[in-house]
C-alpha positions, -999 to 999 in steps of 0.1 A, spaced: 252 908 442 229 886 461 216 855 450 176 847 448 168 813 461 132 797 471 129 785 506 99 763 515 80 779 489 92 817 497 115 837 476 146 849 497 179 869 490 210 857 503 247 864 498 270 846 478 284 817 496 258 812 519 254 775 531 223 757 535 224 753 573 223 794 575 188 792 562 178 770 591 202 780 618 171 785 641 155 751 636 174 723 653 154 696 637 167 703 602 195 681 596 196 682 557 177 696 529 165 690 493 178 715 467 163 712 432 146 678 445 183 663 455 190 657 492 222 675 500 240 682 531 237 713 554 271 724 543 260 725 507 268 760 491 239 777 474 236 789 440 213 814 423 178 800 417 180 769 441 147 758 454 152 745 488 130 725 512 141 715 549 143 677 561 137 674 594 153 645 614 118 626 623 107 629 585 113 594 563 142 611 545 156 625 578 155 592 594 171 575 564 200 602 568 202 598 605 204 557 602 228 561 573 252 585 596 250 558 623 258 533 601 291 552 592 298 557 629 294 518 634 315 511 606 344 534 620 339 518 655 344 484 639 374 492 622 389 508 652 383 476 671 390 452 645 419 469 623 419 441 597 380 445 590 370 450 554 341 473 546 309 462 524 280 481 522 261 501 549 226 516 541 197 526 559 170 500 559 131 500 573 136 512 609 173 508 611 207 502 594 233 475 587 268 472 576 286 443 561 323 434 570 347 411 560 363 396 592 382 363 602 358 355 630 321 361 634 311 388 658 298 378 692 272 394 715 304 406 735 318 423 703 285 441 696 287 455 733 323 469 725 312 482 694 283 501 709 303 514 735 331 528 711 303 543 688 290 563 719 325 577 724 326 588 685 292 603 690 303 622 719 333 636 703 311 655 677 330 644 646 320 662 615 308 646 583 327 662 554 322 657 519 345 655 491 342 648 452 369 626 441 377 610 407 376 571 402 415 569 401 419 588 431 393 566 450 411 536 438 443 547 452 428 561 487 406 527 490 434 505 478 431 483 509 392 480 506 385 455 477 347 455 481 349 494 477 372 489 446 346 465 432 316 492 439 334 518 418 339 495 390 300 489 392 291 526 399 266 530 370 245 502 377 253 498 415 217 500 424 209 469 406 242 452 413 240 450 452 215 457 476 220 489 493 249 500 468 231 530 457 241 549 489 277 546 479 280 547 442 262 555 411 256 571 378 280 604 380 309 611 401 322 597 435 324 613 468 343 603 500 330 613 534 356 623 558 348 621 598 370 648 610 377 653 648 375 687 662 412 698 655 403 691 618 423 658 616 410 627 600 391 598 622 379 575 593 366 579 557 341 559 535 330 560 499 293 574 499 271 596 481 255 612 513 239 633 527 249 628 562 243 646 595 264 677 601 280 660 630 283 627 648 268 645 679 235 647 662 228 611 664 202 611 696 193 573 702 208 542 687 214 505 695 228 476 679 204 445 672 221 415 660 248 401 635 240 377 610 259 361 580 252 379 543 266 371 511 284 400 492 261 417 470 234 392 479 248 364 457 253 329 471 286 326 449 302 352 464 321 352 500 301 353 530 306 385 551 293 394 587 264 419 588 257 440 618 221 453 622 210 485 642 184 510 646 185 547 652 156 571 660 149 607 664 145 606 702 150 582 731 115 576 734 110 569 699 137 543 704 120 528 734 89 525 715 104 508 686 121 483 708 88 477 726 73 469 691 100 444 686 94 425 718 56 425 710 65 412 676 84 385 690 57 377 715 33 373 685 57 354 662 36 329 643 63 304 642 66 302 679 29 304 686 25 275 657 43 252 679 25 265 711 -6 261 699 1 230 680 -11 246 646 13 238 620 50 228 616 78 227 589 96 195 588 131 193 575 122 158 559 97 177 535 117 210 526 123 244 533 90 266 529 67 238 529 44 237 560 22 209 571 -10 219 591 -18 197 623 -53 189 633 -57 222 650 -44 243 625 -63 222 601 -95 235 618 -84 272 612 -77 265 576 -109 246 569 -129 278 584 -109 301 563 -116 279 532 -151 275 540 -157 310 544 -143 322 513 -155 295 492 -190 305 503 -183 340 498 -171 337 462 -203 318 456 -222 345 470 -203 369 447 -211 353 414 -180 330 411 -181 295 398 -157 269 414 -131 250 392 -104 228 397 -69 226 378 -39 204 381 -5 212 399 17 206 369 13 215 333 36 210 300 61 239 297 49 251 266 17 266 285 39 288 306 55 302 275 22 311 261 11 329 294 44 348 295 54 333 330 87 316 318 103 344 297 92 369 324 87 351 358 111 320 350 134 326 381 103 323 403 95 287 389 108 254 398 130 234 375 114 214 346 102 178 353 107 152 323 75 133 320 69 109 287 96 126 271 83 162 275 92 189 299 62 198 326 64 227 353 49 230 388 27 259 383 35 294 400 1 307 388 -35 295 381 -45 319 356 -30 300 324 -53 271 332 -83 294 338 -78 308 305 -79 272 290 -112 268 308 -124 301 294 -113 290 259 -127 254 260 -160 266 240 -172 298 224 -183 325 248 -210 353 243 -211 388 258 -242 374 275 -221 350 298 -198 380 307 -187 387 334 -177 349 338 -161 346 372 -138 315 378 -125 306 414 -104 281 429 -81 270 458 -53 266 434 -20 251 450 12 268 434 48 266 439 72 292 436 112 287 440 119 313 467 155 318 477 160 300 511 171 334 527 137 349 523 113 319 534 97 330 566 75 307 583 38 308 567 44 341 554 69 333 528 68 297 516 74 277 484 41 258 481 9 275 490 -29 277 482 -44 307 464 -79 318 468 -75 327 432 -102 341 408 -104 355 373 -131 374 360 -137 377 324 -153 411 312 -160 433 285 -138 465 285 -170 486 294 -177 461 324 -140 464 336 -144 493 361 -175 478 377 -158 446 380 -127 461 398 -148 480 420 -167 447 428 -136 430 435 -123 454 456 -155 457 478 -155 419 481 -118 418 495 -124 449 520 -155 431 534 -136 399 536 -110 416 557 -134 433 581 -148 399 587 -116 387 597 -108 416 621 -83 434 599 -101 467 592 -74 491 593 -61 492 554 -51 513 526 -46 507 489 -14 506 468 -13 511 431 14 492 413 23 505 380 48 499 352 83 512 349 85 521 311 120 520 312 123 485 321 119 457 294 100 433 318 66 448 311 48 437 279 18 456 260 13 489 244 15 522 260 -22 529 254 -32 495 270 -13 505 301 -24 538 303 -62 524 302 -58 500 326 -40 521 351 -67 547 347 -93 522 355 -75 509 388 -65 543 397 -102 560 395 -117 530 408 -95 529 441 -99 566 444 -138 562 444 -131 540 478 -122 570 496 -92 549 512 -57 565 511 -41 554 477 -3 552 478 18 549 445 41 519 437 60 528 407 75 500 388 59 471 411 33 460 384 32 426 373 46 421 337 13 416 322 -6 446 337 -10 471 366 -26 462 400 -41 474 432 -32 457 466 -49 462 501 -19 470 526 -34 462 561 -21 473 595 -22 444 622 -28 449 658 7 465 665 7 487 634 29 465 612 15 468 575 11 434 554 3 432 518 -31 414 517 -52 408 483 -47 420 449 -66 431 421 -49 430 386 -60 443 353 -48 419 324 -50 430 286 -22 408 277 -29 369 284 -63 373 265 -46 388 235 -42 370 201 -3 361 207 -12 346 242 -45 328 247 -64 344 219 -95 347 242 -129 359 226 -166 365 229 -194 369 203 -203 406 210 -240 417 205 -232 427 168 -219 392 161 -183 402 161 -155 385 178 -139 406 207 -111 403 230 -121 400 268 -102 418 295 -89 395 323 -90 407 360 -70 385 384 -79 388 419 -70 369 453 -85 379 485 -64 361 509 -33 363 488 -25 328 501 -43 309 529 -8 301 544 3 337 544 -30 351 556 -33 324 584 4 335 595 -7 373 596 -39 364 615 -20 343 643 2 376 646 -24 401 647 -45 384 675 -16 368 689 -30 333 689 -61 345 707 -83 341 677 -120 351 678 -144 323 685 -154 315 651 -119 308 640 -106 293 672 -96 254 670 -115 250 703 -143 275 706 -151 267 744 -139 239 768 -158 227 796 -141 223 831 -156 204 859 -145 212 897 -149 176 900 -156 143 884 -191 142 892 -197 173 869 -184 157 838 -217 141 830 -237 177 835 -210 192 809 -213 161 784 -249 169 781 -241 205 775 -218 192 749 -244 175 731 -264 207 725 -233 231 717 -222 205 691 -256 201 675 -251 242 671 -217 234 652 -197 246 682 -164 229 686 -165 223 725 -140 199 744 -147 186 779 -113 185 798 -120 153 820 -83 147 829 -68 140 861 -54 174 865 -65 199 891 -92 225 882 -66 254 883 -42 235 861 -71 228 834 -79 266 833 -43 275 830 -41 250 800 -74 265 785 -57 299 788 -25 288 772 -44 274 745 -60 306 742 -95 290 742 -123 319 740 -147 304 764 -141 283 796 -172 268 809 -169 260 846 -193 237 866 -194 229 902 -224 216 925 -240 249 927 -243 252 891 -258 220 885 -283 226 912 -292 259 894 -290 245 858 -263 271 853 -225 275 843 -199 300 851 -181 316 821 -141 323 825 -126 343 797 -91 346 783 -84 378 800 -93 362 835 -128 378 839 -155 354 852 -193 355 849 -213 333 873 -249 318 875 -254 316 835 -281 298 826 -277 268 803 -300 286 774 -281 315 780 -245 300 775 -256 283 746 -271 315 729 -238 336 740 -213 312 724 -236 305 693 -240 344 689 -203 352 696 -193 325 669 -219 337 642 -212 373 645 -176 368 643 -170 391 672 -138 389 695 -143 380 732 
């Protein structure tokens, strides 16, 4: 009697005992499958009524399986070379994988080379990944020498939340172990794992180990520090080479390194982790960003306000931040016998501005905006240059609208945000819709309110015509949000601005915000949060990496530098400087004792957009020579044309 299964949407009859691999024997790209929506090994035996979808190695699921399988091979190699090493967790991650080990001595680069060499041997052997189910007690017996695995077995029903990456090993339901079997069927190695995996180690086409680092067990600083080895694996050698090239390019663009080289900002230990200071040249960029976004907010109908850095603790209970975001706030400060908090958000104070007097429907939309400096108690392990800090300024706005006005206001804010990104040259983006997970208790408000708010955001976001990606469970505790995800010059994605629909903070049990409607009744407004940059610090860090420090002229700290061939040409350049500075151009004359070629190299190193060279012939002709950052040069440009060219590039916000 045959079985009826559905394969990629088509019904098919198969014999009892048929394995998944037999359905795709002619397609070497298929390395696993989804059966009834669950990822399974190719060795899985089919049942009547199964719905089967192939998983190819180059797909997101396929790459995860490849990387998880490579992590197993790495762990096997480590234990063969370092028999006393105890196993932690080894999940796939974005673009790669890692595995944690408890070892006496940290791994060295030489150790990684030996491990990688042993991995290649294991891969060449073509060991089979073989799954077997096992009871909790049996697992404890087999893994008696692996204390971290034993701990995971005890946590299996909550492992996904108990430790980063633990869900690949244990979870709700039964346990399974994957044996790595040699060609003669003997056991080479085994690991607690939910799978699935590649059929054999020989299916791993391209990998490399990247680095090792310390990592606390289960991400808890109170636990023992383990050694984590990171690696990457790809479907082809070409993909691996492209990834390594992207990493090299990312390192070249690293905003922390460029910040030092270009003298933009620093992170003094004396001030504290995650608290940057801006140097004069970085301050120029920051001021240009602030001037731009302040003017844009005014043009878009916002009113500028200001609020303090600290407030009484009770304010943040009213807003819900302490009950729902307390771990992200700094501890209380005792002042005059009461507790105060550094603010993590500006919205509670804007609500007090709204509530300071009676509001009429005629005032709505009421749009408030400020550069509000906020403080968040980020863990030290996640702080990263300007892109993850503890103190930062948000270009924070809050729109107070009637429910009927909400869709138009969301559209207005999204259009504003996208036009801002275009002006900064971040014009490759998509949208992400973050919604609540109804099973989690961190979200407040009724199902009806959440449904309505989510519908408004989804409809407006869809109307933009941009790709809209779901983010289940990613909403703020008080309402859903749409965020702009922008791709930089090398294809990395950064979350930029957000628009959040809030029906909770204006409510009677929060800030009790009201407006007098046309019929004289008192109604509750909808509050819409929006930050266009997100944070000025983070946005600047992204821009530094996007442009590799070579900013378009309107943002460059020095927009043009005059380079005289000889000292006698300095006066000519100073007269040009007067004209350019009158147009608001940041122009410097390099009158140092350096040779002209050294001055050019200095300007190129500092990534100045325009180098204005002047020699005897230029003075005689009333002209200059332009040299650009890419080494190209344009001679005999009249003074009027030179001024017009620089001014136009700045005003039109073009890149040169």
